[in-house]
N, C-alpha and C positions, 0 to 999 in steps of 0.2 A: 165484536171481532177479536181475534187472537193475535198475540205477538209470537211470530214463528221465526226461528233461526234455521237457515239452510247452510249446512256445512258440506262442502264438496268442491268439485272442479269447475273451472271457468275456461272456456276455449273460444278461440276465433275459428269459425267454420268457414272454409273456402270451398264453395261448390264449383266443380267443373261439370257442366251439364251438356249431354249430347244425346242425339236420337238414334244413332246407328253404330258408332264405333265402340260403345261401351256395353252393347247387348251381351248378356251372359252366354257363354258357350258350354254346353254339357259335355264333359269328358269323364266317362265312368259314372261314378256317383256324385261327382263334384261339378259345381258351376264355376267356370273360369272366366275372368275378365275378357271381354270380346276381342275385337279386331286390332288390338294394340300390339304392334310388332316392336321388338327391341331395336333401338336405333332409329325408329321412324319418327316422323313429325305428324301429329294428329290435330286436325282442326276441330275445336270445340265450339258448340253452338252458343254457349252462354256461361258467364261466371257470376256467381252471387256471393257476396260477403255477408255472413251472418255471425251470430254468437251462439254459444251453446255450452254444454257441460252440465252434469247432473245438478250441481249446486245452483247454477244460473237458471236453468229451466224450471226447477221447483220454486225458486224465489219468485219468478215471474207469475207462476200459477197462484201463489199466495197473495201477491200484491194485487193482481187483477181481480181477485175475489174480495178485495177490500180489507185484507188482513195487514197488520204491520209486519212487513217482511224485512229481515236482516240477513245479508249474505256474508258468509265467512269463507274466503278462498284466497288463492295466490294468483297474482298477475305479474307481468314484467313491465319494464319501462319502454314500451314500444307501441306501435300503432294498434296492435291487437289489444293491449291493455287499455289504451285510450277508448277503443270501441266498446269494450266491456263496461267501463265506467260510464260512458255515455248512455248505454242501454239501461244500466241500473238507475241512473238519474231520471231518464225518461219514464221508467216504470215506477218511480217513487219507491225504490228499494234502498234501504239504509246501507251505504257502502263504507261506514266508519271502521268496520272490522276487516276490510280488504287489506291484505299485505302486498306491498309492491317490492319484489325481489330484484335488487340491482343487477345481479349477475346471471339472471335467468330470462329467457324469452317467455312470453305468454304462450300457454299451451295452444297448439294449432292443429286442426284437422283439415286435411285435404280430402274432400268427398267426391268420388267419381260416380256420378249419378246418370243412369240410363233413363231418359225422360219417357220412354215408351212403357217400361215395366215398373219403374220406381225402385228397381234394384240398385244397390250402391255398395261401393267398396271404400273403406275409410282408412286413410293413412294418417297416423297421429304422432305428433311429437309432443309429449306431455309438458316439457319445459317446467314452468313454475308450478303447474298442477301435478307434478310428480311427487311432491312432498307436502306433508301437513303437520309435521312435528313442531313447527314454529308457532302453532296456535296454542293459546293457553286457555284452559277450561275456566279459569277465574273470571274471564270476560263475561261468563254467564251471570255472575253476580251483578255486573253493571247493566246487563241487558234485561234481566228478569223476564225471560220468555215464558210463554205457556207451553210451547212445543219446541222440540229439537228434531229437525229432519236431517237425516244423514244418508247420503248416497256413498258410493265406494270411495274410500280413502287410499286406494292402491295398496291394500293389505297392511296399512299402518294400524295394527291392532292396539298398540300402546296408546296412541292418540284417541282412538275410539273408546278404549277403556277409561281413559281420564275423563272424557266428556260425558260418557254414560254414567259414571259414578257420581260426577258432580251434578248432573241433571237429576239423577235419582235422589240425591241428598236434598236438593232444592224443591222436589216435588214437580219438576218439569217432566211432561210426558214426552216419550220418544217414539218416532217412527223411523224404521231402518229399512233401507233397500240395499243389501250387501251386493258386492260385485264379485267377479271371478277370483280376485286375489284374496278377498276375505274368506271365500268358500274353500280356498286351499288350506286355510288354517281352521279346520273343522272343530277341533277340540276347544280352541280359544273362542271361536264363534259361538258355540253352544253355551259357554259360560256367559258371554255377553248378552245372549238373548234373554237372560233372566231380568235384565233392565228394560226390555223393550215392550212398549204398549201395542204398537202396530208393526207387524212384519209383512213386507211385500216382496215376494219372489216369484219367479216363473216355475213351471213344472220341473224343468231340468235342474234348476238350482235347489228346489225343495228336496229332490231325490238325492242330492249330494249331502244334505243335512240329516235327513231321517230316512228310515226304511219305508218302502211302499212303492207300489206300481201305479195304482189308480189315484186320481185327485182326492177321492174320499179318504183313502189310506194316508196319504201325505198330510192332508188337513188334520186328520185325527191325531197324528203324532206331533205336528207342529203346534197344535193348540195347547200342548203341555208347556210351551215356552212363552207364548205371547197372548195377550188378551184378545187381540184381533189378528187374524191371519188371512192374507189374500194371496192366492196362487193363480197366476195368469197362465194361459195356454194358447197364446197367439190367436189365430182366427177361430179357434174353438171356444174362446171365451175364458172361463175359469171357474174357480170356486172360492168361497170366502166364509169365514166363521167368526162369530162374536158371541162367545158363550154357547148357549143352545140355539142361537139364531144363525142358521146356515143357509147359504144360497149357491145354486149353480147359475151361472149367467153366460149369455152369448155375447156377440159383439153388438155395438149400438146400432149400426147399420152397415150394409154391404156397399162400400164406397171405393172407388178407384184409389189406390195408394200412389201418391206422387212421391213421397219420401217418408220412409219409416223411421228416420232419425228422430229420437226424442219421444217415441211412442210410449215406452215404459215409464219415463220420467213424467209424462203427461198423465198417465193413469194413476201412478202413486201419489203425486202431488195434488192431482185433481181430487182424489178421494179425501185426502186430509183437508184440503181447502174447503170442501163442502161439509165434511164432518165437523170440523172446528167451527163452522158457522152455525152449528146447531141442527143440521139436517140428520135424518135417520140413517142408520147403517145401510138399509136397502137403497134409499135415494142417492146416497153418496157413492155407492157402487155404480149406479146408473150414470151419474154425472162423470165419474172417473172414465167410464167407457166412452161417453160422449166427448170428453176432453181429448182422449187419445185419438178417437176417430177424426176429430177436427184438426189435430196436429198433422196426421199423416196425409190429409187432403191438401196440404200446402208444402212448399219447399222451405225448409228451415225447421230447426228443432223446437221452436217456440212461437212462431208467427201465428199458429192456429189456436193457441191457448185461449180458453174461454174466460168470461168474467163472472159466471155463476148466475146471471140474471136472464140467461137465454131459456126459452121454453124447451122442455124435453118431451119427446114423444116416447111411447112405450117401447120396450126392448125385451128380448127373451131373458127372463129371470124367474127362477123358481125356488121357492123355499123347500128345503129338504130336512 
């Protein structure tokens, strides 16, 4: 098994779940939050307190797979921070490198979830997870990881650069799932991709980095930057390449989506969890899709994360 560092956000997720008042309303080409009137009081069916964030979700994937998972992220001195530490302890994730910020609240998301459709609207206060510059890359010398897994750091390109360079110097492999704010810094992002072993993006994100319209075109261009490139495309599946080994894949199974929060994290971290365990590129793609499908079938960004010993059935996947 591998030692994997997850660097990213930690959030307290508060779900407000209802079956009728939050149904999306179509206005023009947009879906607007349903029957909530300004100034009104709305009765909600259920509240669920969860934890999430890209760094937490991925660390749970690695730990459940049997890897030695280390989480690096910021929390506050509040109930949300306590909940996150409790989950890390319960999942056997090393929390030694969690920073507790005295003057910040733990990042919190209020998720308005329609229980009929699985559609949700997320209101987020980033709090302690808004910044990452307080982390030092020399901690990697103490940890000696095999992999560094990085989700969005809110566009903090300097911190990403420091960690990527250090990991590269140490021979630590890197998987990167950039977010919206990293993609806004395209020139800097492309330079950083020279350090990346596995790049995971969706189709829209890929098109912001390189030219191309089809998945094949986007994969062709992105493979100039990373050893392994995975491009997801929602319910259409996606495409992935590892050298000359390329696959088009569909979804694992057609299942009712209860909550799509964490689906992308489950796919990316699920792939690395399986791949770092010695499984083939193809089988790791299948497990990633299985992990994502399992997550969206439950409420919460990580309750459905698998352990890697579940039996997998065939899914649409074709070598190209």
